[in-house]
C-alpha positions in Angstrom: 207.3 -37.0 68.0 204.8 -38.8 70.3 201.8 -38.5 67.9 204.2 -39.9 64.9 205.4 -42.8 67.6 201.4 -43.1 68.4 200.5 -43.7 64.6 203.2 -46.1 64.0 202.4 -48.2 67.0 198.6 -48.2 65.8 200.0 -48.9 62.4 202.2 -52.1 63.8 199.4 -53.2 65.8 196.9 -53.6 62.9 199.5 -54.9 60.9 199.8 -57.7 63.4 196.4 -58.4 63.5 195.6 -58.8 59.9 199.3 -60.8 59.4 197.8 -64.1 60.1 194.9 -63.5 57.9 197.0 -62.1 55.0 199.3 -65.1 55.4 196.6 -67.8 54.9 194.8 -66.2 52.0 195.7 -69.3 50.0 192.6 -71.0 51.8 190.2 -68.5 49.8 187.3 -66.7 50.6 183.8 -67.8 49.9 185.3 -70.1 47.0 188.6 -68.4 45.7 191.4 -66.6 47.1 190.8 -63.5 44.7 187.4 -63.0 46.5 189.0 -62.2 49.7 189.7 -58.5 48.8 186.3 -57.9 47.0 183.6 -56.3 48.6 180.5 -58.3 49.9 177.9 -57.1 47.7 180.5 -57.4 44.5 180.9 -61.2 45.2 178.7 -63.8 43.1 177.5 -66.6 45.6 175.3 -69.7 45.1 172.2 -69.7 47.1 169.9 -72.6 47.8 166.1 -72.2 47.7 164.2 -73.8 50.7 167.9 -74.9 51.7 166.5 -77.1 54.7 163.9 -79.1 52.1 166.0 -81.8 51.0 165.3 -85.9 50.4 163.0 -87.9 49.1 159.8 -85.9 49.2 158.2 -84.3 46.1 158.3 -80.9 47.8 162.4 -80.9 48.4 164.2 -78.3 46.5 167.8 -80.0 47.5 169.3 -83.3 47.5 171.5 -82.9 50.4 171.3 -81.1 53.8 172.9 -77.8 54.7 176.0 -79.3 56.3 176.7 -80.6 52.7 175.6 -77.7 50.9 178.2 -75.8 52.9 181.0 -78.1 52.0 179.8 -77.7 48.2 180.4 -74.2 48.3 176.9 -72.9 49.1 177.2 -69.6 50.7 173.4 -68.1 50.7 170.3 -69.9 52.4 166.8 -69.3 51.6 164.9 -70.7 54.6 161.2 -70.5 56.0 160.4 -69.5 59.5 157.1 -71.6 60.7 155.7 -72.8 64.0 156.1 -76.4 64.5 153.0 -78.8 64.4 153.9 -80.8 67.4 154.1 -79.3 69.8 152.9 -76.2 68.9 154.8 -73.4 70.3 154.8 -69.6 69.0 158.4 -69.1 69.8 160.1 -72.1 68.5 161.2 -71.6 64.9 160.8 -74.6 62.7 162.0 -74.9 58.9 159.2 -76.0 56.7 158.2 -75.5 53.0 154.6 -74.1 52.6 153.6 -76.0 55.8 155.2 -78.4 58.1 152.7 -80.8 57.4 154.0 -81.1 53.7 157.7 -80.8 54.5 159.4 -80.6 57.9 162.9 -79.9 57.5 163.6 -79.8 61.4 164.2 -77.2 63.9 165.9 -74.0 63.2 168.6 -74.5 65.9 169.6 -77.5 64.6 170.3 -76.1 61.1 172.0 -73.1 62.2 174.3 -75.2 64.5 175.6 -76.9 61.2 176.4 -73.5 59.9 178.2 -72.3 63.0 180.1 -75.8 63.0 181.2 -75.0 59.5 182.5 -71.3 60.1 184.5 -72.9 63.1 186.5 -75.0 60.9 186.5 -72.2 57.9 187.5 -69.0 59.3 187.4 -67.1 56.0 183.8 -67.8 55.0 181.2 -65.5 55.0 177.3 -67.1 55.0 173.9 -65.0 54.4 170.8 -66.4 55.6 167.4 -65.2 54.1 164.6 -65.8 56.1 160.9 -65.8 54.9 159.5 -64.9 58.4 156.2 -67.2 57.2 154.5 -67.1 60.8 155.6 -63.6 61.5 158.1 -64.2 64.5 159.3 -61.3 66.4 162.8 -60.2 66.5 163.1 -61.3 69.8 162.8 -65.1 68.8 165.6 -64.8 66.1 167.8 -63.0 68.8 167.2 -66.2 71.2 167.5 -68.6 68.2 171.0 -67.2 67.2 172.0 -67.1 71.0 171.3 -70.9 70.9 173.0 -71.7 67.7 175.9 -69.8 68.5 175.6 -67.5 65.5 174.9 -64.1 67.4 178.2 -63.2 68.0 179.2 -64.0 64.5 176.5 -62.1 62.8 177.2 -58.6 61.2 175.1 -55.3 60.8 175.5 -53.3 57.8 174.1 -49.6 58.0 171.9 -48.8 55.3 173.2 -46.8 52.0 177.0 -47.6 53.1 179.7 -49.4 51.5 180.0 -53.2 52.6 183.2 -54.0 53.6 185.5 -57.0 51.9 185.0 -60.7 52.4 188.7 -60.2 54.5 187.4 -57.4 56.5 184.6 -59.3 57.8 186.5 -62.4 58.7 189.2 -60.0 60.5 186.2 -58.5 62.5 185.0 -61.9 63.2 181.6 -60.8 61.8 180.7 -63.4 59.1 177.1 -64.2 59.0 174.7 -61.8 57.3 171.0 -62.0 58.1 168.1 -60.6 55.8 164.4 -60.9 56.5 161.3 -60.4 54.3 159.0 -59.5 57.3 160.0 -57.6 60.2 157.8 -57.4 62.9 159.0 -55.1 65.4 157.7 -55.4 68.9 160.8 -54.0 70.8 164.0 -52.4 70.6 165.7 -54.3 67.1 166.1 -51.4 64.8 170.0 -51.2 63.8 170.6 -54.7 64.7 172.0 -57.7 62.5 168.3 -58.7 61.8 168.1 -56.4 58.7 165.2 -56.0 56.7 166.0 -57.5 53.4 164.2 -54.9 50.9 166.4 -51.9 52.7 169.4 -53.6 51.0 168.2 -56.2 48.3 166.0 -56.5 45.6 164.9 -59.9 44.0 164.0 -61.2 40.4 160.7 -63.2 40.2 160.4 -66.3 42.0 157.6 -68.1 40.8 158.5 -69.1 37.4 156.7 -72.5 35.7 158.2 -71.7 32.4 161.8 -72.3 31.9 161.8 -69.5 29.1 160.2 -67.1 31.5 163.2 -66.1 33.7 163.5 -62.4 33.6 165.7 -59.6 34.9 162.9 -57.1 36.5 162.8 -56.1 40.0 159.8 -58.3 41.5 160.5 -57.7 45.4 159.9 -55.2 46.5 157.7 -53.7 44.0 158.6 -50.4 42.5 162.1 -50.4 43.8 164.7 -49.0 42.0 167.7 -51.4 41.0 170.5 -48.7 41.6 171.8 -48.7 45.1 171.0 -52.2 46.0 172.4 -55.5 45.1 170.3 -58.6 44.3 169.1 -61.8 44.6 168.6 -63.7 41.4 165.9 -66.5 41.8 166.7 -69.2 39.2 164.5 -72.3 39.9 161.7 -74.0 38.3 158.4 -75.5 39.6 155.3 -76.4 38.8 151.8 -75.6 40.6 150.0 -78.5 41.9 146.2 -77.2 42.3 144.5 -77.6 45.6 140.9 -77.7 46.7 141.3 -73.8 48.0 142.6 -70.9 46.1 146.3 -71.8 47.0 148.3 -73.9 45.0 151.8 -76.0 46.2 154.9 -75.6 44.1 156.6 -79.1 43.0 160.1 -78.4 42.0 161.3 -79.8 38.9 164.5 -81.9 39.5 164.1 -83.7 36.1 164.6 -80.4 34.4 167.3 -79.1 36.8 170.0 -80.0 34.4 169.0 -77.8 31.5 167.7 -74.8 34.2 171.0 -75.0 35.8 173.0 -74.8 32.7 175.9 -72.5 31.5 174.8 -72.1 27.8 173.7 -69.0 26.6 170.2 -70.4 25.8 167.0 -68.8 27.5 166.2 -70.7 30.2 169.3 -71.8 31.6 171.3 -70.3 34.7 174.2 -68.8 32.4 171.8 -66.8 30.3 169.6 -65.2 32.9 173.1 -64.7 34.8 174.5 -62.8 31.9 171.4 -60.9 31.0 171.0 -59.5 34.8 174.8 -58.6 34.7 173.8 -56.6 31.5 170.4 -55.1 32.7 171.5 -54.2 36.1 175.2 -53.6 35.6 176.8 -55.8 38.0 176.5 -59.5 38.7 173.9 -61.1 40.8 175.1 -61.3 44.3 173.3 -64.5 44.8 171.9 -66.8 42.2 169.2 -68.9 44.3 168.9 -72.6 42.7 167.4 -75.8 43.3 169.2 -79.3 42.8 172.6 -77.6 42.4 174.5 -80.5 41.7 172.5 -81.1 38.4 173.9 -78.6 35.6 176.9 -76.2 35.8 175.9 -74.1 38.4 179.5 -73.7 39.7 180.8 -72.8 36.2 178.6 -70.3 36.0 179.4 -68.9 39.5 183.0 -68.9 38.3 182.4 -67.0 35.1 180.4 -64.2 37.1 183.3 -63.9 39.4 186.0 -64.0 36.7 187.8 -66.9 38.6 189.1 -70.3 37.2 186.3 -73.2 37.5 187.5 -76.3 39.6 185.5 -79.5 39.2 183.6 -80.6 42.3 182.8 -83.9 44.1 179.5 -83.5 45.7 179.3 -83.9 49.6 176.7 -86.3 50.9 174.8 -87.2 47.7 172.3 -90.1 48.2 172.5 -93.5 46.6 169.4 -94.7 45.4 169.1 -98.7 45.7 167.0 -101.3 44.3 165.5 -101.7 47.9 163.5 -98.1 47.6 160.4 -99.5 47.6 158.1 -96.9 48.7 159.1 -94.9 45.4 158.2 -95.1 41.9 159.9 -93.8 38.9 157.9 -92.0 36.6 158.9 -90.5 33.0 158.3 -86.6 32.6 157.3 -86.9 29.1 158.2 -83.3 28.3 162.0 -83.8 28.6 162.3 -87.9 29.1 163.8 -87.4 32.4 163.0 -89.6 35.3 161.6 -88.1 38.3 161.1 -90.0 41.7 157.9 -89.9 43.3 156.7 -91.1 46.9 153.4 -92.9 46.5 153.1 -91.7 50.3 153.8 -88.0 49.6 151.2 -88.0 46.8 148.4 -89.5 49.0 149.3 -86.8 51.8 149.1 -84.1 49.2 145.8 -85.0 47.4 144.1 -86.3 50.5 145.7 -84.3 53.6 147.2 -81.2 52.3 144.3 -79.8 50.0 142.1 -80.3 53.3 144.6 -78.4 55.2 144.6 -75.6 52.9 141.4 -75.2 51.9 
């Protein structure tokens, strides 16, 4: 009798805990109520490549900042950890594209605080951060960063080779930030924490595509990894390689081609085509589709198709308005497509005169 009462009490307590969450499912999880009861790795999310690199810079991959991206429905962020240029500090993390000399997206803590603010206001959303640990920061640096940004207590750890919880279960636990890194530098007791080695869980398709017809559904990172047992990040962004004075090249995002690249049509080169192909190839939808300039094309229509939910048209947050007073900019025709591409004269000068020497 006591055992039965104990079981009933436990169930009643669990019901009370989950009641407020169940009652508000209409608020949706990661874009739609139907996704709340799907496991984390079974949901298709839109991710931004170089999420912090926005604005009028030829190295920018996005139009708007991370706060606006979150409002628009972006739930995955691919960001690069660099040492700041001024003052140099080996423990402070700056978000930069290739080099902070080319594109500096500001401090990591300022950007991550935007994620914390969003999560405070949206209690059923789950956000994933993919770190390219470019300058080989120690896990303790990320621990300090997440503490400062207010994300440490929201961060989730998944034991390898185990079943992921649903988005709703993660919300119930209060653990709605998932963090992966491509380069774990272990100098302390940081195994089995929320700072997770990406390729123990994830594989990626090729990320250095310069030809719209060359998007493939093959395992690129890590080399030799079997697709079975892992979810995947599908890279779908187009860039051109700017030659330098060294053996390195600088990738220039192709905003002028983004409407086609981010298209939904089943035509080779579009997001819709690659997502469908990878779904068939790997037997599951991509958990993340990483894109540039997501406002162009039909990114969220493809997202809806992959998740098998209705598509609702969007109004983009924070989109800049180009005015006639934008004198530091010239407008150049991309002769291959007829699209207009905005290029900053100062940026060209920096890239050809300064960056080439810097990278030499």
